[in-house]
C-alpha positions as CSV (number, residue, x, y, z in Angstrom):
1,M,-6.1,4.1,17.4
2,A,-6.9,3.4,13.8
3,R,-10.4,2.5,12.9
4,A,-11.3,0.2,10.0
5,D,-14.7,0.3,8.4
6,W,-16.4,-1.2,5.4
7,S,-18.4,1.5,3.5
8,R,-21.2,1.0,1.1
9,C,-20.3,1.0,-2.6
10,G,-23.5,2.4,-4.0
11,G,-24.2,-0.6,-6.2
12,I,-20.8,-1.0,-7.9
13,H,-18.4,-3.8,-7.1
14,A,-15.0,-2.6,-6.0
15,A,-11.7,-4.2,-5.2
16,G,-11.8,-5.9,-1.8
17,C,-15.6,-6.1,-1.7
18,P,-16.4,-9.5,-0.1
19,A,-19.3,-9.9,-2.5
20,C,-17.0,-9.5,-5.5
21,I,-14.5,-12.1,-4.6
22,G,-15.8,-15.2,-6.3
23,A,-12.8,-16.9,-7.9
24,T,-9.1,-17.6,-7.2
25,I,-6.0,-17.7,-9.2
26,G,-3.2,-19.7,-7.6
27,G,-5.1,-19.5,-4.3
28,S,-5.4,-15.7,-4.5
29,P,-8.9,-14.1,-4.5
30,V,-10.0,-12.3,-7.6
31,A,-12.7,-9.6,-7.8
32,W,-13.9,-11.1,-11.0
33,K,-17.2,-9.3,-11.1
34,F,-15.6,-5.8,-11.0
35,G,-18.0,-3.3,-12.5
36,A,-21.1,-5.4,-12.0
37,A,-24.0,-4.4,-9.8
38,C,-23.3,-5.2,-6.2
39,D,-26.2,-7.0,-4.6
40,E,-24.5,-6.8,-1.2
41,G,-24.0,-3.1,-1.2
42,V,-20.6,-3.2,0.4
43,S,-17.3,-2.0,-0.8
44,V,-13.7,-1.5,0.1
45,L,-12.0,-1.2,3.4
46,E,-11.1,2.3,4.6
47,I,-8.8,2.8,7.5
48,D,-9.1,6.0,9.6
49,T,-5.9,6.8,11.5
50,G,-7.0,10.1,12.9
51,R,-5.2,12.4,10.5
52,L,-5.3,10.1,7.5
53,R,-7.9,8.2,5.6
54,L,-6.5,5.2,3.8
55,R,-8.6,3.8,1.0
56,P,-7.7,1.4,-1.9
57,I,-6.1,3.3,-4.7
58,T,-8.2,3.7,-7.9
59,A,-7.9,5.0,-11.4
60,D,-9.3,8.3,-10.1
61,D,-6.1,8.8,-8.2
62,F,-4.0,8.9,-11.4
63,E,-3.4,12.7,-11.5
64,A,-2.3,12.8,-7.9
65,H,-0.1,9.7,-8.3
66,A,1.5,11.1,-11.5
67,R,2.2,14.4,-9.7
68,I,3.7,12.8,-6.6
69,T,5.8,10.2,-8.4
70,S,7.2,12.8,-10.9
71,D,9.1,14.5,-8.0
72,P,12.8,13.4,-8.1
73,E,13.1,13.9,-4.4
74,V,10.1,11.6,-3.6
75,M,11.4,9.0,-5.9
76,R,15.1,9.2,-5.2
77,Y,15.2,5.8,-3.6
78,I,12.2,4.2,-5.3
79,H,12.2,2.3,-8.6
80,D,14.7,4.1,-10.8
81,G,13.8,7.6,-9.9
82,A,11.0,10.0,-11.0
83,L,8.3,8.5,-13.2
84,S,6.9,9.9,-16.5
85,R,3.1,10.1,-16.9
86,A,3.2,6.9,-18.9
87,Q,5.2,5.1,-16.2
88,A,2.9,6.5,-13.5
89,W,-0.1,5.1,-15.5
90,W,1.4,1.6,-15.6
91,N,2.3,1.9,-12.0
92,I,-1.2,2.7,-10.8
93,A,-2.6,0.0,-13.2
94,R,-0.3,-2.5,-11.4
95,Y,-1.6,-1.3,-8.0
96,V,-5.3,-1.4,-9.0
97,G,-4.8,-4.9,-10.5
98,H,-3.1,-6.1,-7.4
99,W,-6.3,-5.4,-5.4
100,H,-8.2,-7.7,-7.7
101,L,-5.7,-10.5,-7.7
102,R,-4.9,-10.5,-4.0
103,G,-7.8,-8.8,-2.3
104,Y,-5.4,-6.3,-0.6
105,G,-2.9,-3.8,-1.9
106,I,-1.8,-0.2,-2.1
107,F,-3.9,2.5,-0.4
108,A,-4.2,6.2,-1.3
109,A,-3.3,8.3,1.7
110,V,-5.8,11.1,2.1
111,E,-5.1,13.9,4.5
112,Q,-8.2,14.4,6.6
113,S,-7.8,18.1,7.1
114,S,-7.6,19.0,3.4
115,G,-9.1,16.0,1.6
116,D,-6.0,15.8,-0.6
117,V,-4.3,12.6,-1.7
118,I,-0.8,13.1,-0.3
119,G,0.8,9.8,-1.2
120,H,0.3,6.0,-1.2
121,M,1.2,3.2,1.2
122,G,0.2,-0.4,1.5
123,F,1.0,-4.0,0.5
124,L,2.5,-5.8,-2.5
125,N,2.8,-9.5,-2.9
126,P,3.5,-10.3,-6.5
127,E,4.0,-13.9,-7.7
128,G,7.7,-14.8,-7.5
129,G,8.4,-11.8,-5.3
130,R,9.9,-11.5,-1.8
131,G,6.6,-12.2,-0.1
132,F,4.2,-9.8,1.7
133,E,5.8,-6.3,1.5
134,L,4.9,-3.0,3.0
135,G,5.8,0.2,1.2
136,W,5.1,3.9,1.3
137,A,5.7,7.2,-0.5
138,L,4.4,10.7,0.4
139,A,4.5,14.0,-1.4
140,R,7.2,16.3,-0.2
141,S,4.6,18.7,1.2
142,A,3.6,15.9,3.7
143,W,7.1,15.2,4.9
144,G,8.0,15.9,8.5
145,K,4.5,15.5,9.9
146,G,4.6,11.9,11.1
147,Y,2.1,10.8,8.5
148,A,4.3,7.9,7.2
149,L,4.6,6.4,10.6
150,E,1.0,7.0,11.5
151,G,-0.3,5.3,8.3
152,T,2.1,2.4,8.3
153,R,1.5,1.6,12.0
154,A,-2.2,1.2,11.1
155,L,-1.4,-1.0,8.1
156,V,0.9,-3.3,10.1
157,A,-1.9,-3.8,12.6
158,H,-4.3,-4.4,9.7
159,A,-2.0,-6.9,8.1
160,F,-1.6,-9.0,11.3
161,D,-5.1,-8.6,12.8
162,E,-7.3,-8.7,9.6
163,L,-5.2,-10.3,6.9
164,D,-3.6,-12.8,9.2
165,Q,-0.1,-12.2,7.9
166,R,2.8,-13.6,9.9
167,H,5.6,-11.6,8.4
168,I,5.9,-8.2,6.7
169,A,8.9,-7.3,4.6
170,C,10.1,-3.7,4.0
171,V,12.5,-3.3,1.1
172,I,14.5,-0.1,1.6
173,H,17.4,1.5,-0.3
174,A,20.5,1.4,1.9
175,D,20.8,5.2,1.7
176,N,17.1,5.9,2.6
177,V,17.7,6.9,6.2
178,R,14.2,8.2,6.7
179,S,12.5,5.0,5.7
180,I,15.0,2.9,7.7
181,R,14.0,4.9,10.8
182,I,10.3,4.4,10.1
183,A,10.8,0.6,9.6
184,E,12.7,0.4,12.9
185,R,10.0,2.3,14.7
186,L,7.5,-0.2,13.3
187,G,9.5,-2.9,15.0
188,A,11.3,-4.2,11.9
189,A,14.7,-5.8,12.1
190,L,17.3,-6.1,9.4
191,E,17.2,-9.6,7.9
192,R,19.5,-9.4,4.9
193,E,20.9,-7.3,2.1
194,E,20.4,-7.7,-1.6
195,A,21.9,-6.1,-4.7
196,E,19.5,-5.1,-7.5
197,G,20.3,-3.0,-10.6
198,G,23.4,-1.7,-9.0
199,K,21.5,-0.7,-5.8
200,R,22.1,-1.9,-2.3
201,L,18.8,-2.9,-0.7
202,L,18.1,-3.7,2.9
203,I,15.4,-6.2,3.7
204,Y,13.7,-5.5,7.0
205,G,11.2,-7.8,8.5
206,I,8.4,-7.4,11.0
207,V,7.2,-10.7,12.6
208,R,3.8,-11.0,14.0
209,P,3.9,-11.1,17.8
210,G,3.7,-14.6,19.1
211,R,4.8,-16.1,15.8
212,S,8.1,-17.4,14.7
């Protein structure tokens, strides 16, 4: 069973800190006082799944993110393939920014036994996008250990129970058999297909129990 905790931020506002969210843009919370002293002394959510610790991704995760996303095998079905360091920088900037605009986002996946960042997983919901999406990517060294399913199961529960989401989309390349299996084990059903940039994408959906 995953456990979610709020930890103290040591006096600095961080994305997701309830004390930091003081404005909205288009109805979305904005951590507009990021970097200011935090009077409430609380910070971001961390999710303990047993073998993983999921915490909001930060700029400090850049080196790990750049290393993982530079692997062509990891990125075979994600974006347009492996990322350069410059592309990885913009990608992590997008993830960090998403936390401030939405109050939720992509988590760094930390292996409890080693303390290493082994990938990222979490939520994206950009303006004009497909809605609330769940995605994941792990370093090759972390494949075959059940980490992706363990982490995403905890995130699905978090999305429904804590974020009050009713529907979660998983956008998966049609050839990405591993991710399709994970989505299906999460209870996702194929809803439609899309073509994007010459790629065939499968849109899977997970509906909150008891909701239509």
